[in-house]
C-alpha positions as CSV (number, residue, x, y, z in Angstrom):
1,X,-51.7,-1.8,-6.5
2,X,-49.5,-0.5,-9.3
3,X,-47.0,-3.3,-8.6
4,X,-49.6,-6.0,-8.7
5,X,-50.9,-4.5,-12.0
6,X,-47.4,-4.7,-13.5
7,X,-47.0,-8.3,-12.5
8,X,-50.4,-9.1,-14.1
9,X,-49.2,-7.5,-17.3
10,X,-46.0,-9.6,-17.1
11,X,-48.0,-12.8,-16.6
12,X,-50.3,-12.0,-19.5
13,X,-47.6,-11.1,-22.0
14,X,-45.1,-13.8,-21.2
15,X,-45.3,-17.5,-21.1
16,X,-45.3,-19.4,-17.9
17,X,-41.9,-20.8,-18.6
18,X,-40.3,-17.4,-19.2
19,X,-41.9,-16.1,-16.0
20,X,-40.4,-18.8,-13.8
21,X,-37.1,-18.3,-15.6
22,X,-37.1,-14.7,-14.4
23,X,-38.1,-15.9,-11.0
24,X,-34.8,-17.9,-10.7
25,X,-33.0,-14.5,-11.0
26,X,-35.4,-12.9,-8.5
27,X,-37.5,-11.1,-11.1
28,X,-35.6,-8.3,-12.7
29,X,-37.2,-4.8,-12.7
30,X,-39.4,-4.1,-15.7
31,X,-37.4,-1.0,-16.6
32,X,-34.5,-3.2,-17.7
33,X,-35.1,-4.5,-21.2
34,X,-33.0,-5.5,-24.2
35,X,-35.1,-3.9,-27.0
36,X,-37.7,-1.3,-27.4
37,X,-40.1,-4.0,-28.7
38,X,-39.9,-5.8,-25.3
39,X,-40.9,-2.6,-23.5
40,X,-43.8,-2.0,-25.9
41,X,-44.9,-5.6,-25.5
42,X,-44.8,-5.1,-21.7
43,X,-47.2,-2.1,-22.2
44,X,-49.6,-4.3,-24.3
45,X,-48.8,-2.9,-27.7
46,X,-48.7,-5.3,-30.6
47,X,-46.6,-4.8,-33.8
48,X,-48.4,-2.6,-36.4
49,X,-50.9,-1.2,-34.0
50,X,-49.2,2.2,-33.7
51,X,-48.0,2.3,-37.3
52,X,-51.3,2.8,-39.0
53,X,-51.8,6.3,-40.5
54,X,-54.6,8.2,-38.9
55,X,-56.0,11.5,-40.2
56,X,-55.7,14.3,-37.7
57,X,-59.2,15.5,-38.7
58,X,-60.9,12.3,-37.7
59,X,-62.1,11.2,-34.4
60,X,-61.5,7.5,-35.1
61,X,-58.6,5.8,-33.3
62,X,-56.6,2.7,-34.1
63,X,-57.9,1.0,-31.0
64,X,-60.8,1.7,-28.7
65,X,-58.7,0.7,-25.6
66,X,-56.5,3.2,-23.8
67,X,-53.4,1.7,-22.2
68,X,-51.2,3.1,-19.3
69,X,-47.4,3.4,-19.3
70,X,-45.9,0.5,-17.3
71,X,-43.1,2.8,-16.0
72,X,-45.1,5.8,-15.0
73,X,-47.9,6.2,-12.3
74,X,-51.3,7.3,-13.5
75,X,-50.9,10.7,-11.8
76,X,-48.0,11.5,-14.1
77,X,-49.1,9.9,-17.3
78,X,-52.7,9.0,-17.9
79,X,-53.7,6.1,-20.1
80,X,-53.7,6.9,-23.8
81,X,-54.0,5.2,-27.2
82,X,-51.3,3.1,-28.7
83,X,-49.6,5.7,-31.1
84,X,-49.2,8.2,-28.3
85,X,-48.0,5.6,-25.8
86,X,-45.4,4.5,-28.4
87,X,-44.0,8.0,-28.7
88,X,-44.0,8.3,-24.9
89,X,-42.0,5.1,-24.4
90,X,-39.5,5.9,-27.2
91,X,-38.8,9.5,-26.3
92,X,-39.1,9.6,-22.5
93,X,-37.9,6.2,-21.5
94,X,-35.8,4.5,-24.2
95,X,-33.7,7.4,-25.6
96,X,-32.4,8.4,-22.2
97,X,-31.7,4.9,-21.0
98,X,-28.3,3.6,-19.8
99,X,-26.8,0.6,-21.8
100,X,-24.8,-2.2,-20.3
101,X,-24.0,-5.6,-21.7
102,X,-26.8,-5.4,-24.2
103,X,-29.4,-4.4,-21.7
104,X,-31.1,-0.9,-21.4
105,X,-31.8,0.5,-18.0
106,X,-34.7,2.8,-18.8
107,X,-35.8,5.7,-16.5
108,X,-38.5,4.7,-14.1
109,X,-41.1,7.0,-12.5
110,X,-42.8,4.5,-10.3
111,X,-42.8,5.0,-6.5
112,X,-39.8,2.6,-6.1
113,X,-37.5,5.3,-4.6
114,X,-38.3,6.9,-1.3
115,X,-38.3,10.7,-1.6
116,X,-38.8,13.1,1.4
117,X,-42.0,15.0,1.2
118,X,-42.0,18.8,0.8
119,X,-43.8,20.8,3.5
120,X,-45.5,24.0,2.2
121,X,-47.6,25.6,4.9
122,X,-50.0,23.0,6.2
123,X,-50.0,20.9,3.1
124,X,-47.7,18.1,2.2
125,X,-46.6,17.6,-1.4
126,X,-44.9,14.3,-2.3
127,X,-42.6,14.4,-5.3
128,X,-42.3,11.4,-7.5
129,X,-38.6,11.0,-8.2
130,X,-37.4,9.6,-11.5
131,X,-34.6,7.1,-11.2
132,X,-32.7,4.2,-12.7
133,X,-32.5,0.6,-11.5
134,X,-29.0,-0.9,-11.4
135,X,-28.8,-4.2,-13.3
136,X,-26.0,-5.5,-11.0
137,X,-26.9,-4.5,-7.5
138,X,-30.6,-3.3,-7.8
139,X,-29.7,0.1,-6.4
140,X,-31.8,3.1,-7.5
141,X,-29.9,6.1,-8.9
142,X,-31.6,9.4,-9.6
143,X,-29.4,11.0,-12.3
144,X,-28.2,9.4,-15.6
145,X,-24.6,10.6,-15.2
146,X,-24.5,9.1,-11.7
147,X,-25.9,5.9,-13.0
148,X,-23.1,5.7,-15.6
149,X,-20.5,6.3,-13.0
150,X,-22.2,3.7,-10.7
151,X,-21.9,1.1,-13.5
152,X,-18.3,2.0,-14.2
153,X,-17.4,1.5,-10.6
154,X,-18.9,-2.0,-10.8
155,X,-16.8,-2.7,-13.9
156,X,-13.6,-1.4,-12.2
157,X,-14.1,-3.7,-9.3
158,X,-14.8,-6.7,-11.7
159,X,-18.4,-6.9,-10.5
160,X,-20.0,-7.7,-13.8
161,X,-22.0,-10.7,-12.8
162,X,-25.6,-10.0,-11.7
163,X,-28.8,-11.9,-11.1
164,X,-29.7,-11.3,-14.7
165,X,-26.3,-11.7,-16.5
166,X,-24.5,-14.9,-15.7
167,X,-21.6,-14.4,-18.1
168,X,-18.3,-13.1,-16.5
169,X,-16.6,-10.0,-17.6
170,X,-15.0,-10.2,-21.1
171,X,-11.4,-11.1,-21.2
172,X,-10.7,-7.9,-23.1
173,X,-11.4,-5.9,-19.9
174,X,-8.3,-7.4,-18.2
175,X,-4.9,-5.9,-18.6
176,X,-1.7,-8.0,-18.6
177,X,1.3,-6.3,-17.0
178,X,4.9,-7.5,-16.9
179,X,7.4,-7.0,-14.1
180,X,10.7,-8.8,-13.6
181,X,9.8,-11.5,-16.2
182,X,6.5,-12.1,-14.4
183,X,3.1,-11.6,-16.0
184,X,0.1,-10.6,-14.0
185,X,-3.5,-10.0,-15.2
186,X,-5.1,-7.0,-13.4
187,X,-8.5,-5.3,-13.5
188,X,-9.1,-1.7,-14.7
189,X,-8.1,0.9,-12.2
190,X,-5.8,-1.7,-10.6
191,X,-3.8,1.0,-8.9
192,X,-6.7,2.4,-6.9
193,X,-7.4,0.3,-3.8
194,X,-10.9,1.7,-3.2
195,X,-12.0,0.7,-6.7
196,X,-10.6,-2.8,-7.2
197,X,-10.2,-5.9,-5.1
198,X,-6.9,-7.0,-6.7
199,X,-4.7,-4.0,-5.9
200,X,-1.5,-3.6,-7.9
201,X,0.7,-0.5,-7.5
202,X,3.5,-0.1,-10.2
203,X,5.2,2.5,-8.0
204,X,6.0,-0.3,-5.4
205,X,8.3,-2.1,-7.8
206,X,11.4,-1.0,-5.9
207,X,9.8,-2.3,-2.7
208,X,9.2,-5.7,-4.2
209,X,12.7,-5.9,-5.5
210,X,14.2,-5.1,-2.1
211,X,12.1,-7.8,-0.5
212,X,13.1,-10.3,-3.2
213,X,16.8,-9.6,-2.6
214,X,16.3,-10.2,1.1
215,X,14.6,-13.5,0.5
216,X,17.3,-14.5,-2.0
217,X,20.0,-13.9,0.7
218,X,18.0,-16.1,3.1
219,X,17.6,-18.8,0.5
220,X,21.4,-19.0,0.2
221,X,21.7,-19.7,3.9
222,X,19.3,-22.6,4.1
223,X,17.2,-24.5,1.6
224,X,14.3,-24.9,1.1
225,X,12.6,-22.2,3.1
226,X,8.9,-21.7,3.6
227,X,7.9,-18.1,2.8
228,X,4.5,-16.4,3.1
229,X,3.0,-13.4,1.2
230,X,0.2,-12.7,3.7
231,X,-1.6,-10.2,1.5
232,X,-1.3,-11.5,-2.1
233,X,-3.7,-9.2,-4.0
234,X,-2.6,-10.1,-7.6
235,X,0.1,-12.5,-6.4
236,X,2.9,-10.6,-8.1
237,X,5.3,-10.9,-5.3
238,X,4.9,-14.6,-4.6
239,X,5.1,-15.3,-8.3
240,X,8.4,-13.5,-8.6
241,X,9.8,-15.5,-5.6
242,X,8.8,-18.9,-7.1
243,X,9.8,-18.0,-10.7
244,X,13.3,-16.9,-9.9
245,X,14.3,-18.9,-6.8
246,X,12.7,-22.1,-8.0
247,X,13.2,-25.0,-5.7
248,X,14.9,-22.9,-3.0
249,X,11.6,-21.7,-1.7
250,X,8.1,-23.0,-1.0
251,X,5.8,-20.1,-1.6
252,X,2.4,-19.6,0.0
253,X,0.2,-16.7,-1.2
254,X,-2.7,-15.8,1.0
255,X,-5.6,-13.3,0.7
256,X,-8.9,-13.1,2.5
257,X,-10.7,-11.8,-0.6
258,X,-12.3,-14.4,-2.8
259,X,-11.9,-12.3,-6.0
260,X,-8.2,-11.9,-5.2
261,X,-7.7,-15.6,-4.7
262,X,-9.3,-16.3,-8.1
263,X,-7.0,-13.7,-9.6
264,X,-3.9,-15.2,-8.0
265,X,-4.8,-18.6,-9.4
266,X,-5.3,-17.2,-12.9
267,X,-1.9,-15.4,-12.7
268,X,-0.3,-18.7,-11.6
269,X,-1.7,-20.4,-14.6
270,X,-0.5,-17.4,-16.8
271,X,3.0,-17.9,-15.5
272,X,2.9,-21.7,-16.0
273,X,2.9,-22.5,-12.3
274,X,1.0,-25.3,-10.6
275,X,-1.5,-24.3,-7.9
276,X,-2.1,-26.1,-4.7
277,X,-5.4,-25.0,-3.2
278,X,-6.9,-26.6,-0.1
279,X,-4.3,-29.4,-0.1
280,X,-5.6,-30.4,-3.6
281,X,-3.1,-30.1,-6.4
282,X,-4.4,-28.8,-9.7
283,X,-2.3,-30.0,-12.6
284,X,-2.4,-27.2,-15.2
285,X,-1.2,-29.1,-18.2
286,X,-3.5,-27.1,-20.4
287,X,-2.1,-23.8,-19.2
288,X,1.5,-24.9,-19.8
289,X,1.0,-25.5,-23.5
290,X,3.4,-26.9,-26.1
291,X,4.4,-29.8,-23.9
292,X,6.4,-27.5,-21.6
293,X,6.6,-28.8,-18.1
294,X,7.2,-26.9,-14.8
295,X,7.5,-28.5,-11.4
296,X,7.1,-25.3,-9.5
297,X,4.0,-25.3,-7.2
298,X,2.5,-22.3,-5.4
299,X,0.1,-22.8,-2.5
300,X,-2.8,-20.4,-2.5
301,X,-4.9,-20.0,0.6
302,X,-8.0,-18.0,1.5
303,X,-8.1,-17.0,5.1
304,X,-7.3,-14.1,7.4
305,X,-3.6,-13.3,7.7
306,X,-3.6,-13.6,11.5
307,X,-5.2,-17.1,11.2
308,X,-2.6,-18.6,8.8
309,X,0.3,-17.2,10.8
310,X,-1.1,-18.7,14.0
311,X,-1.6,-22.1,12.3
312,X,1.7,-22.5,10.5
313,X,5.4,-21.7,10.9
314,X,7.4,-19.9,8.2
315,X,11.0,-18.9,7.6
316,X,10.1,-15.7,5.8
317,X,7.0,-13.6,6.3
318,X,6.1,-10.5,4.4
319,X,3.3,-8.2,5.6
320,X,1.9,-5.6,3.2
321,X,-1.6,-4.6,4.3
322,X,-3.4,-1.5,3.1
323,X,-2.3,0.9,5.9
324,X,-0.7,0.0,9.2
325,X,0.6,-3.5,9.9
326,X,0.6,-3.4,13.7
327,X,-2.5,-5.6,13.8
328,X,-0.6,-8.5,12.4
329,X,2.7,-8.3,14.3
330,X,1.8,-10.5,17.2
331,X,0.7,-13.3,14.9
332,X,3.8,-12.9,12.7
333,X,6.2,-13.4,15.6
334,X,4.4,-16.1,17.3
335,X,5.3,-18.9,14.9
336,X,8.2,-17.5,12.8
337,X,11.2,-19.8,13.0
338,X,14.4,-19.0,14.7
339,X,16.8,-16.9,12.6
340,X,13.9,-16.3,10.2
341,X,13.1,-13.0,8.6
342,X,10.0,-10.8,8.9
343,X,9.5,-7.9,6.5
344,X,6.7,-5.5,6.6
345,X,5.6,-2.6,4.4
346,X,3.7,0.2,6.0
347,X,1.8,2.6,3.7
348,X,0.1,4.7,6.4
349,X,2.5,7.5,5.7
350,X,0.1,10.2,6.8
351,X,0.5,9.1,10.4
352,X,4.1,8.0,10.2
353,X,5.2,11.2,8.6
354,X,3.5,13.3,11.4
355,X,0.7,14.6,9.2
356,X,-1.9,12.8,11.4
357,X,-0.2,12.7,14.8
358,X,-3.2,11.5,16.7
359,X,-3.3,8.4,14.4
360,X,0.3,7.6,15.2
361,X,-0.5,7.8,18.9
362,X,-3.5,5.5,18.4
363,X,-1.7,2.9,16.2
364,X,1.8,2.9,17.5
365,X,1.5,4.6,21.0
366,X,4.1,7.1,19.9
367,X,4.2,10.9,20.3
368,X,5.8,12.6,17.3
369,X,6.1,16.0,15.7
370,X,7.1,17.1,12.2
371,X,10.9,17.3,12.0
372,X,13.6,17.6,9.3
373,X,14.4,13.8,9.9
374,X,10.7,12.7,9.8
375,X,11.4,9.8,7.5
376,X,13.9,8.2,9.7
377,X,11.7,8.9,12.6
378,X,8.9,6.9,10.8
379,X,11.3,4.0,10.3
380,X,12.2,4.0,14.0
381,X,8.6,4.2,15.0
382,X,7.8,1.0,13.0
383,X,10.8,-0.9,14.3
384,X,9.9,0.0,17.9
385,X,6.5,-1.5,17.4
386,X,8.1,-4.6,15.8
387,X,10.5,-4.9,18.8
388,X,7.8,-4.7,21.3
389,X,5.7,-7.3,19.5
390,X,8.7,-9.7,19.2
391,X,9.5,-9.2,22.9
392,X,6.0,-10.3,23.9
393,X,6.7,-13.6,22.2
394,X,10.2,-13.9,23.9
395,X,12.0,-13.1,20.7
396,X,14.5,-10.4,19.9
397,X,15.2,-8.7,16.6
398,X,18.2,-7.6,14.5
399,X,17.3,-4.9,12.0
400,X,18.7,-5.8,8.6
401,X,17.2,-3.0,6.6
402,X,15.0,0.1,7.1
403,X,13.9,2.1,4.1
404,X,11.5,5.1,4.1
405,X,10.6,6.6,0.8
406,X,7.7,8.6,-0.6
407,X,5.1,5.9,-0.7
408,X,6.1,3.4,1.9
409,X,8.2,2.4,4.9
410,X,9.9,-1.0,4.6
411,X,11.5,-2.8,7.6
412,X,13.3,-6.1,7.4
413,X,14.3,-7.8,10.7
414,X,15.8,-11.1,11.6
415,X,14.2,-13.0,14.5
416,X,16.4,-14.1,17.4
417,X,14.6,-16.6,19.7
418,X,15.1,-16.4,23.4
419,X,14.5,-14.1,26.4
420,X,18.0,-12.6,26.4
421,X,17.8,-11.2,22.8
422,X,14.2,-10.1,23.6
423,X,15.5,-8.1,26.6
424,X,18.3,-6.6,24.6
425,X,15.9,-5.5,21.9
426,X,13.5,-4.0,24.4
427,X,16.2,-1.9,26.0
428,X,16.8,-0.2,22.6
429,X,13.3,1.2,22.6
430,X,13.9,4.6,24.1
431,X,12.6,8.2,24.1
432,X,14.1,11.0,22.1
433,X,14.6,14.6,23.2
434,X,14.1,17.0,20.4
435,X,14.9,20.8,20.5
436,X,12.2,22.6,18.6
437,X,14.4,25.7,18.2
438,X,17.6,24.4,16.5
439,X,16.3,20.8,15.9
440,X,19.2,19.2,17.8
441,X,18.2,15.7,19.1
442,X,19.5,13.0,21.4
443,X,18.2,9.8,22.9
444,X,17.5,9.8,26.6
445,X,20.0,8.0,28.7
446,X,19.2,4.5,30.0
447,X,17.9,4.2,33.5
448,X,14.8,4.7,35.5
449,X,16.1,7.7,37.5
450,X,14.3,11.0,36.9
451,X,16.6,13.9,36.0
452,X,16.1,17.3,37.4
453,X,17.0,19.0,34.1
454,X,16.6,16.8,31.0
455,X,17.6,19.8,28.9
456,X,21.2,19.2,30.0
457,X,21.3,16.0,27.8
458,X,21.0,18.2,24.7
459,X,24.2,19.4,23.2
460,X,22.7,22.8,22.4
461,X,22.1,25.7,24.9
462,X,18.8,26.9,23.5
463,X,17.0,26.4,26.8
464,X,19.4,28.7,28.5
465,X,19.2,31.4,25.9
466,X,15.5,31.2,24.9
467,X,12.5,31.7,27.2
468,X,10.0,28.9,27.9
469,X,10.2,25.2,27.0
470,X,12.2,24.6,23.9
471,X,12.3,20.8,23.7
472,X,9.8,17.9,23.4
473,X,10.0,14.2,24.2
474,X,9.3,12.0,21.2
475,X,8.8,8.3,21.2
476,X,9.2,5.6,22.2
477,X,11.5,4.9,19.2
478,X,14.1,2.4,18.2
479,X,17.5,3.7,19.2
480,X,19.6,0.9,17.6
481,X,21.2,0.5,14.2
482,X,19.0,0.6,11.1
483,X,21.2,-1.4,8.8
484,X,23.3,-4.5,8.7
485,X,26.3,-3.9,6.4
486,X,27.0,-7.6,5.7
487,X,23.4,-8.3,4.8
488,X,23.1,-5.3,2.6
489,X,26.3,-6.3,0.6
490,X,24.8,-9.7,0.1
491,X,21.6,-8.2,-1.1
492,X,23.5,-6.1,-3.6
493,X,25.2,-9.2,-4.8
494,X,21.9,-10.8,-5.4
495,X,20.6,-7.7,-7.2
496,X,23.5,-7.9,-9.6
497,X,23.1,-11.6,-10.1
498,X,19.4,-11.3,-11.0
499,X,19.8,-8.1,-13.0
500,X,17.7,-5.8,-10.8
501,X,19.2,-2.6,-12.1
502,X,16.7,-0.2,-10.4
503,X,17.6,-1.5,-7.0
504,X,21.4,-1.4,-7.2
505,X,21.8,2.4,-6.8
506,X,19.7,2.4,-3.6
507,X,21.5,-0.6,-2.2
508,X,24.9,1.1,-2.8
509,X,23.6,4.1,-1.0
510,X,22.4,2.0,1.9
511,X,25.8,0.2,2.2
512,X,27.5,3.6,2.3
513,X,25.0,4.8,4.9
514,X,25.5,1.7,7.0
515,X,29.3,2.1,7.0
516,X,29.0,5.9,7.2
517,X,31.3,6.5,4.3
518,X,31.0,8.3,1.0
519,X,30.1,6.7,-2.3
520,X,33.5,7.3,-3.9
521,X,35.1,4.9,-1.4
522,X,32.6,2.2,-2.2
523,X,33.8,-0.7,-4.3
524,X,31.6,-3.3,-6.0
525,X,34.6,-5.8,-5.9
526,X,34.6,-5.6,-2.1
527,X,31.0,-6.7,-2.2
528,X,31.7,-10.0,-3.8
529,X,34.7,-10.6,-1.5
530,X,32.7,-9.8,1.5
531,X,30.0,-12.3,0.6
532,X,32.5,-15.1,0.4
533,X,33.9,-14.1,3.8
534,X,31.9,-15.4,6.9
535,X,30.1,-12.5,8.6
536,X,30.7,-11.9,12.3
537,X,27.3,-10.3,13.0
538,X,24.2,-12.1,14.2
539,X,22.7,-12.0,10.7
540,X,25.2,-14.7,9.5
541,X,24.4,-17.2,12.2
542,X,23.3,-19.6,9.4
543,X,26.0,-20.4,6.9
544,X,26.1,-23.0,4.0
545,X,22.7,-24.3,5.0
546,X,23.7,-25.3,8.5
547,X,22.6,-23.5,11.7
548,X,25.2,-22.7,14.2
549,X,24.7,-23.8,17.8
550,X,23.3,-21.7,20.6
551,X,26.8,-20.8,21.9
552,X,27.8,-19.2,18.6
553,X,24.5,-17.3,18.6
554,X,25.2,-16.0,22.1
555,X,28.8,-15.0,21.1
556,X,27.4,-13.1,18.1
557,X,25.0,-11.3,20.3
558,X,27.8,-10.3,22.7
559,X,29.9,-9.0,19.8
560,X,26.9,-7.1,18.6
561,X,26.5,-5.6,22.1
562,X,30.1,-4.6,22.2
563,X,30.0,-2.9,18.8
564,X,27.2,-0.6,19.7
565,X,29.7,2.3,20.0
566,X,30.7,1.8,16.4
567,X,27.2,1.9,15.0
568,X,26.3,4.5,12.4
569,X,25.2,7.9,13.8
570,X,21.5,8.3,14.6
571,X,19.6,10.7,12.4
572,X,20.8,13.2,9.8
573,X,20.9,17.0,9.1
574,X,19.4,18.6,6.0
575,X,22.0,21.0,4.6
576,X,19.4,23.4,3.2
577,X,17.6,23.5,6.5
578,X,20.7,24.8,8.3
579,X,22.0,27.1,5.5
580,X,22.6,30.7,6.3
581,X,20.5,33.3,4.6
582,X,22.4,35.4,2.1
583,X,25.2,32.8,1.8
584,X,26.0,30.3,-1.0
585,X,26.5,26.8,0.4
586,X,29.3,24.5,-0.9
587,X,28.4,21.5,-3.1
588,X,27.1,18.6,-1.0
589,X,30.0,16.2,-2.0
590,X,32.6,18.9,-1.1
591,X,30.9,19.6,2.2
592,X,31.1,15.8,3.0
593,X,34.8,16.0,2.3
594,X,35.1,19.0,4.6
595,X,33.4,17.1,7.5
596,X,35.5,14.1,6.9
597,X,38.7,16.2,6.9
598,X,37.5,17.6,10.3
599,X,37.6,14.1,11.7
600,X,33.9,13.2,11.7
601,X,32.2,10.2,10.2
602,X,30.0,11.3,7.3
603,X,27.8,9.8,4.6
604,X,24.7,10.6,2.5
605,X,21.3,9.1,3.4
606,X,18.5,7.7,1.3
607,X,16.0,9.3,3.6
608,X,16.7,12.8,2.2
609,X,18.6,13.6,-1.0
610,X,20.1,16.7,0.7
611,X,20.6,15.0,4.1
612,X,24.0,14.4,5.7
613,X,24.5,11.6,8.3
614,X,27.3,12.4,10.6
615,X,28.4,12.1,14.2
616,X,29.3,15.8,14.4
617,X,27.2,17.9,16.8
618,X,24.9,20.4,15.2
619,X,27.1,23.3,16.3
620,X,30.2,21.9,14.6
621,X,28.0,21.1,11.5
622,X,27.0,24.7,11.2
623,X,30.5,25.9,11.9
624,X,31.9,24.0,9.0
625,X,29.0,24.9,6.8
626,X,29.5,28.6,7.6
627,X,33.2,28.4,7.1
628,X,33.0,27.1,3.5
629,X,30.0,29.2,2.5
630,X,30.5,32.3,0.4
631,X,28.4,35.5,0.5
632,X,25.8,35.9,-2.3
633,X,26.9,39.6,-2.7
634,X,30.6,40.0,-2.1
635,X,30.4,43.8,-1.7
636,X,34.2,44.3,-1.6
637,X,34.8,41.4,0.8
638,X,37.7,39.1,0.3
639,X,37.1,35.8,-1.5
640,X,37.6,32.5,0.2
641,X,36.2,30.7,3.3
642,X,34.4,32.9,5.8
643,X,35.6,32.8,9.4
644,X,32.6,32.3,11.7
645,X,32.2,34.6,14.7
646,X,30.2,33.8,17.7
647,X,27.5,36.4,17.0
648,X,26.9,35.1,13.5
649,X,26.6,31.6,14.7
650,X,24.0,32.5,17.3
651,X,22.1,34.4,14.6
652,X,22.1,31.3,12.4
653,X,20.2,29.3,15.0
654,X,17.3,31.8,14.9
655,X,17.2,32.7,11.2
656,X,13.9,30.8,10.6
């Protein structure tokens, strides 16, 4: 009844045209007004009616008619005269309203919001809840502070259009960021994926530069190449590809979110790029300005990533979803061209870094525990999932790059078409035996025969000296190489050529890690010489834009199989994790020299700043570490390297 009364008041105080204009926008709530005068007019108060001075000693009133409040039920506020109603509207409703885009959302006491009744004894008391009506989504919010936060979340998401306000968000609310000579327009809170559709993370700049270098290397092999950014968001990655590589690439940026697609088109115009949408070219002559012409065209699509990868073939595919990428691997390998590249960025580090082990088992089918080499373990988990997905499509993989840092795990693989490469890749997915006592580890031997004592495969003797079960089986994991030295050197050359200074130190570390050598033996001059020299690995099966025949591919695969013994050592040791209590360790670079002088291959690793990658067993690693450690308190002992005894060594294994 109250609702019908309010509609009648609205009909009486507004013309018929205005009423039907509101009906087009589905009749906004009466608590949303622009001015106080509109709210007073809604209550039936005319101008000047409540401004007349009335003596407090007289019983005469300005008007003989009492009028109710349009925003309060009769049980809460009874009908009163105009001057009292004016004070009520001004103090109770207007002063505590929430303002947005020139509108005021006044507090409403009508029974619009369902409130649970309070039971006291045998009686039921229903409480009328005061609330606000959102101008954008028509939600009802109880508190004023919650309403302000609710509106701010709409603004952060770019949702400023409503059934009442048809104007888009002001341009001043956008921010323009620049990265690698590429401008992108982003929304407020662009780095929080839950609060914006067009997600942009500045911390992933290193990730984007690594992917760009990998694409630049592929563009030197064959031109032009068709590349896909399956999850465009703001389109920053695809824009960098098209802006720097020009005619060498045909870029397609895809996203399933309509707001993101609109943002990608605007960013293309901002960078003076033509947009091809739904096979219709849009000539952006107005956006170019000053008569400047640019023939670069970017194709922008709006569809699910699995759909576009099923429909079309690409030479280069990059997957960067929010979380795990296992849901898109089958589609990515189905139509990727032979000797093409698939790169994927996984940001579900909570599961990959063994913080949520049940999630890793659910997504990757892998059993893991937290270890000192958890980052490399995460990279091998992702590569194992990639290898299995490629094998299902009769394709093998060659790992070109695997990087695991604080925020992401990046894997770049080259696709080798055929059942033989698929079988070779599938054989490299094996289980790992990990000793929980000393953290020694080794991959299980190939074969289907069950061993009576799998502990014998471990180099340590913890099972014989400790009670109970001391080892666990982790995996399945990728047991092959994580890097391709030739490809990394070519990536470093491209990083130098395009001035990517932030990426060069990491690439130098990766090259040293792939060759298992120290940084002081690394030469940038060798990098350029190497690039000009044809590579003998499978990653250089395409040279000077011409593909080699299948015989050369098979020969490269055979050479790769024969060079497995020369691959870099699996996993690494943290020097702090294996330090001896009460002893001062040697400097890390000096310790690397000590291991190298002992005849072992050794290098640093990007996975851990204090990690040492070596083919030395853990026992020898600790022996050399103990030999060149000095006591914290000499206490009359002779200076110099300490000679390790068997008892001290056994105590070192159990110090934690």
